[in-house]
C-alpha positions in Angstrom: 18.3 -20.6 6.5 20.3 -17.8 8.4 23.1 -19.6 10.3 22.5 -17.4 13.5 20.1 -15.0 14.8 21.5 -12.1 16.9 18.9 -10.9 19.4 18.8 -7.5 20.9 17.7 -4.0 20.0 18.7 -4.4 16.4 18.1 -8.0 15.7 19.4 -9.0 12.3 20.3 -12.3 10.6 23.9 -13.1 9.6 24.7 -14.9 6.3 27.5 -16.9 4.9 30.5 -15.2 3.6 29.9 -16.9 0.3 27.5 -14.8 -1.8 26.1 -15.0 -5.2 27.5 -12.6 -7.9 25.4 -9.4 -8.1 25.0 -9.5 -11.9 24.8 -12.5 -14.1 24.9 -12.1 -17.8 22.1 -13.6 -19.8 22.7 -16.0 -22.6 20.5 -14.7 -25.2 19.8 -11.1 -24.2 21.5 -7.8 -23.5 19.9 -7.6 -20.1 22.1 -8.8 -17.1 20.0 -10.8 -14.7 20.2 -10.8 -11.0 20.0 -13.6 -8.4 16.7 -13.4 -6.5 18.2 -13.8 -3.1 19.1 -17.5 -2.6 16.2 -18.9 -4.6 18.3 -19.9 -7.4 16.1 -17.9 -9.8 17.4 -15.1 -11.9 15.4 -11.9 -12.5 15.8 -8.8 -14.6 16.9 -5.6 -12.7 13.5 -4.1 -13.6 10.3 -6.1 -13.0 6.8 -5.3 -14.5 4.2 -4.5 -11.9 0.6 -4.9 -13.0 -1.3 -2.9 -10.3 -2.5 -0.5 -12.9 -3.8 -3.2 -15.2 -7.6 -3.5 -15.0 -10.6 -1.2 -13.8 -8.5 0.8 -11.4 -6.0 1.9 -14.0 -6.2 0.6 -17.6 -9.4 -1.3 -18.3 -8.3 -2.1 -21.9 -7.2 -5.8 -21.6 -5.7 -5.9 -25.1 -3.6 -2.9 -24.4 -2.4 -4.4 -21.2 -1.4 -7.6 -22.8 0.6 -5.7 -25.4 2.4 -3.9 -22.7 3.3 -7.2 -21.1 4.6 -8.5 -24.5 6.6 -5.3 -25.0 8.3 -5.7 -21.5 9.0 -9.4 -22.1 10.4 -8.7 -25.6 12.7 -5.9 -23.9 14.3 -8.6 -21.6 12.1 -8.1 -18.5 11.4 -11.6 -17.2 9.7 -10.8 -13.8 6.1 -10.0 -13.6 4.5 -8.9 -10.3 0.8 -8.9 -9.7 -1.7 -9.4 -6.7 -5.1 -10.9 -6.2 -6.4 -7.5 -5.0 -5.2 -5.5 -8.0 -8.6 -4.5 -9.7 -10.2 -7.3 -7.5 -8.4 -10.1 -9.5 -8.8 -8.5 -13.0 -5.0 -7.8 -13.3 -4.3 -11.5 -12.5 -6.7 -12.6 -15.3 -4.9 -10.2 -17.7 -1.5 -11.6 -16.9 -2.7 -15.1 -17.2 -4.1 -14.4 -20.7 -0.9 -12.8 -21.8 1.4 -15.7 -20.6 -0.4 -18.4 -22.6 2.5 -20.0 -24.5 5.1 -17.8 -22.7 4.8 -19.0 -19.1 8.2 -20.5 -18.9 9.8 -17.3 -20.0 8.7 -15.5 -16.7 9.3 -15.5 -13.1 5.7 -14.9 -12.0 5.0 -13.3 -8.6 1.6 -12.7 -7.0 0.4 -11.7 -3.6 -2.4 -12.5 -1.1 -3.7 -10.9 2.2 -6.3 -8.3 1.4 -10.0 -9.0 1.4 -11.8 -9.4 -2.0 -15.2 -10.0 -0.4 -16.9 -8.9 2.8 -17.3 -11.2 5.8 -15.1 -12.7 8.4 -12.1 -15.0 7.5 -11.7 -13.6 4.1 -8.4 -11.8 4.6 -5.2 -12.0 6.4 -2.3 -14.6 6.6 -4.0 -17.6 8.2 -3.8 -21.1 6.8 -7.6 -21.0 6.0 -7.4 -17.8 3.9 -4.0 -18.1 2.2 -4.8 -21.6 0.9 -8.1 -20.4 -0.7 -6.4 -17.1 -1.9 -3.7 -19.0 -3.7 -6.1 -21.5 -5.4 -8.0 -18.4 -6.7 -4.8 -16.8 -8.0 -3.9 -20.0 -9.7 -7.2 -20.2 -11.6 -7.2 -16.5 -12.6 -3.4 -16.7 -13.8 -4.3 -20.1 -15.5 -1.2 -21.7 -14.4 -0.2 -24.7 -12.2 2.3 -22.9 -10.0 3.6 -19.6 -8.9 7.3 -18.8 -8.8 7.1 -16.3 -5.9 4.1 -16.1 -3.7 4.0 -13.2 -1.3 2.0 -12.1 1.8 0.9 -8.6 0.9 1.1 -7.2 4.4 1.7 -8.4 7.9 -1.2 -9.9 9.8 -0.9 -9.0 13.4 -3.7 -11.3 14.4 -2.1 -14.6 13.0 0.9 -16.2 14.4 3.9 -16.2 12.2 4.2 -20.0 12.7 0.7 -20.4 11.2 1.7 -18.3 8.0 5.1 -19.9 7.5 3.5 -23.4 8.0 1.0 -23.0 5.2 3.4 -21.4 2.8 6.0 -24.3 3.6 3.2 -26.8 2.8 2.4 -25.1 -0.5 6.1 -25.2 -1.6 6.0 -28.9 -0.8 2.8 -29.4 -2.8 4.4 -27.8 -5.7 2.0 -25.0 -5.9 4.6 -22.3 -5.3 8.3 -22.4 -5.7 9.3 -19.7 -3.1 7.6 -17.3 -0.9 8.3 -13.9 0.5 6.8 -10.9 2.3 5.7 -7.4 1.3 6.0 -4.2 3.4 7.1 -6.0 6.5 9.0 -4.0 9.2 12.5 -5.2 10.0 11.6 -6.8 13.3 8.9 -8.8 11.8 11.3 -10.2 9.2 13.7 -11.1 11.9 11.1 -12.8 14.0 9.9 -14.8 10.9 13.4 -16.1 10.3 13.7 -17.1 13.9 10.4 -18.9 13.8 11.3 -20.7 10.7 14.7 -21.9 12.2 13.1 -23.0 15.4 10.1 -24.9 13.8 11.9 -26.3 10.9 9.9 -24.3 8.3 10.9 -22.7 5.1 11.6 -18.9 5.5 10.7 -15.7 3.5 13.1 -15.5 0.6 12.1 -12.0 -0.5 10.8 -8.7 0.7 8.9 -6.2 -1.4 9.0 -2.7 0.3 8.2 0.8 -1.0 11.4 2.6 -1.9 12.1 5.8 -3.8 13.9 9.2 -3.3 11.0 10.5 -1.3 10.7 7.4 0.9 14.0 6.2 2.2 13.0 5.0 5.6 13.8 1.2 4.8 17.4 2.2 4.5 17.5 2.4 8.2 16.7 -1.2 9.0 14.8 -3.3 6.4 17.4 -3.2 3.6 20.4 -4.1 6.0 18.3 -6.9 7.5 17.3 -8.2 4.1 20.8 -8.2 2.8 22.2 -10.0 6.0 19.5 -12.6 5.6 20.3 -13.2 1.9 16.9 -12.1 0.8 15.9 -10.7 -2.6 14.4 -7.3 -2.5 11.8 -6.2 -5.1 11.1 -2.5 -4.4 7.9 -0.8 -5.6 6.7 2.8 -6.1 10.0 4.1 -7.7 8.0 7.1 -9.0 6.6 7.9 -5.6 3.0 7.5 -6.8 3.7 9.8 -9.6 5.4 12.6 -7.9 8.8 11.7 -9.4 7.5 11.8 -13.0 7.6 15.5 -13.1 3.9 15.7 -13.9 3.1 17.1 -10.5 4.9 20.4 -9.9 4.4 23.5 -7.7 1.4 25.6 -8.9 -0.2 22.8 -10.9 -3.3 20.6 -10.2 -3.1 16.9 -10.8 -5.5 15.3 -13.3 -8.0 13.0 -11.7 -6.5 9.8 -13.3 -4.4 6.8 -12.2 -2.9 7.0 -8.7 -4.7 10.4 -8.0 -8.1 8.6 -8.1 -6.7 6.0 -5.5 -5.3 8.5 -2.9 -6.5 12.0 -3.8 -5.5 13.4 -0.3 -1.9 12.6 -1.1 -1.9 15.0 -4.0 -3.5 17.9 -2.2 -1.0 20.9 -2.4 -2.5 22.4 0.8 -1.3 19.3 2.6 2.1 20.1 4.3 3.5 16.7 3.4 2.6 17.2 -0.3 4.0 20.8 -0.1 7.3 19.4 1.1 7.3 16.7 -1.6 6.7 19.3 -4.3 9.6 21.4 -3.0 12.0 18.4 -3.2 10.7 17.6 -6.8 11.8 21.0 -8.0 15.4 20.3 -6.7 15.3 16.8 -8.3 14.1 18.2 -11.7 17.2 20.4 -11.7 19.4 17.6 -10.8 17.9 15.3 -13.6 18.6 18.2 -16.1 22.3 18.2 -15.0 22.6 14.4 -15.3 21.1 14.6 -18.7 17.9 12.4 -18.1 14.3 12.7 -17.2 13.2 12.9 -13.7 11.4 9.5 -14.0 14.6 7.9 -15.2 16.5 9.3 -12.3 14.0 7.9 -9.9 13.8 4.6 -11.5 17.7 4.2 -11.4 17.9 5.4 -7.8 16.7 2.1 -6.0 19.1 0.0 -8.0 22.0 2.0 -6.6 21.5 0.5 -3.2 23.5 -2.8 -2.8 20.6 -4.7 -1.1 18.1 -4.1 -3.9 17.5 -7.0 -6.5 15.0 -5.4 -8.8 12.8 -2.3 -9.0 9.1 -2.8 -9.9 7.7 -0.4 -12.5 3.9 0.1 -12.8 3.0 1.6 -16.1 -0.6 2.3 -17.0 0.0 3.3 -20.7 2.3 2.5 -23.4 4.0 5.9 -23.1 4.8 5.3 -19.4 6.1 1.8 -20.2 8.4 3.1 -23.0 9.7 5.9 -20.6 10.6 3.3 -18.0 12.3 1.0 -20.7 14.4 3.9 -21.9 15.8 4.3 -18.4 16.8 0.7 -17.7 20.4 1.2 -18.7 20.9 4.3 -16.6 23.3 4.0 -13.6 23.8 6.9 -11.4 27.4 7.9 -10.5 28.6 9.0 -7.0 28.2 12.7 -7.7 24.5 12.2 -8.5 23.9 9.9 -5.6 25.6 12.5 -3.3 23.5 15.2 -4.5 20.4 13.1 -3.9 21.6 12.5 -0.4 21.9 16.3 0.1 18.3 16.8 -1.1 16.8 13.9 0.8 19.0 12.5 3.5 19.6 8.7 3.8 16.9 7.0 5.9 14.5 9.9 5.8 10.9 9.5 4.8 9.0 12.5 3.3 5.8 10.5 3.2 5.5 10.8 7.0 2.1 9.2 8.1 1.2 8.6 4.5 3.8 5.9 4.2 2.5 2.3 3.9 5.5 1.2 5.9 4.3 3.2 8.9 0.8 1.5 9.1 1.7 -0.2 12.4 -1.2 -0.8 14.8 0.8 0.1 17.9 1.4 3.6 16.3 -2.2 4.1 15.0 -4.2 2.5 17.9 -3.5 4.4 21.3 -4.9 1.5 23.3 -1.9 -0.6 22.2 0.6 1.9 23.4 -1.0 2.9 26.8 -0.8 0.9 30.0 -3.9 -0.6 31.6 -2.3 -0.4 35.0 -4.2 1.8 37.6 -2.9 5.4 37.4 -1.9 7.3 40.4 -3.9 10.6 40.6 -1.8 13.7 40.1 -0.4 15.1 43.3 -1.0 11.7 45.1 1.3 9.6 47.0 4.5 8.6 45.3 4.7 11.8 43.3 
């Protein structure tokens, strides 16, 4: 656990001065593996995300399995999925692919979102997470999960409840470690405080969105995670496709992949989208100067941050996977990073209200921000 918890406007966890090496050479591969926080597990600096495997993305199970094998053969040893990806279909694909190769992989999945209608069928309660994990184990056809993550915060469930069930699942041998995904910094700090106070295991990892267009987590989440010794697995390095170079000013996006999930995010008439397209043009020029593709530049960017453990790629096709694999060895120098900082300043977030990291109830629900105390009429006493 974190030895101390500093309380105040910027609560963060402190850590021991003794830290694990940033890179650890593999015994039988050219890939250098990275400590996953303080779990004792080593993961590749690029992880394979499977959100696009199944009906939402690529419905061809055989092709998806081939993509997994290609990633494993290339040295990627971390697979990330979730029960809600194509309503469990992604987990089934991963489970089929890992038959006979399970021990090669650090397998991560997530639970939180509803897969069926009705009350008590989502969230981070003991009741729901226990059932969600059992269902994931069946679909993945495995006895244990290396890293189980709560997919989003649950503002209606006490953190002690969530940490309690996750601790029990570790002690039962069903999961090896657990983490959180897209949690704000204050919630991470509170979770560590609850774990310390109640003698529970703590979140070992955080999985936030992070790319050149969405740098908001640099303000607080990444520093907090680093001080707490957490592994950080970032998602959406290509900014939902904007950083692939496929979406440019004056073009219309094809209705496939991510565009079908969030069509409003790709509407050029949207001022937020227009701003992103302006930035993309500048980044295309930078990538040309660096001598790489825009997608390679974007994939390399998260790994340049000292707090990031691994970046999750989410290919839908073999072409997309090969493009990502070709960029695995790219390391951006200070000149390239300085130019990125000029184009998109550190800590800024061009996604604005579109960003998943900003889906906080006290921002979206006015009743949670406005006092219920009686109001003095304008011009009345006390004015």
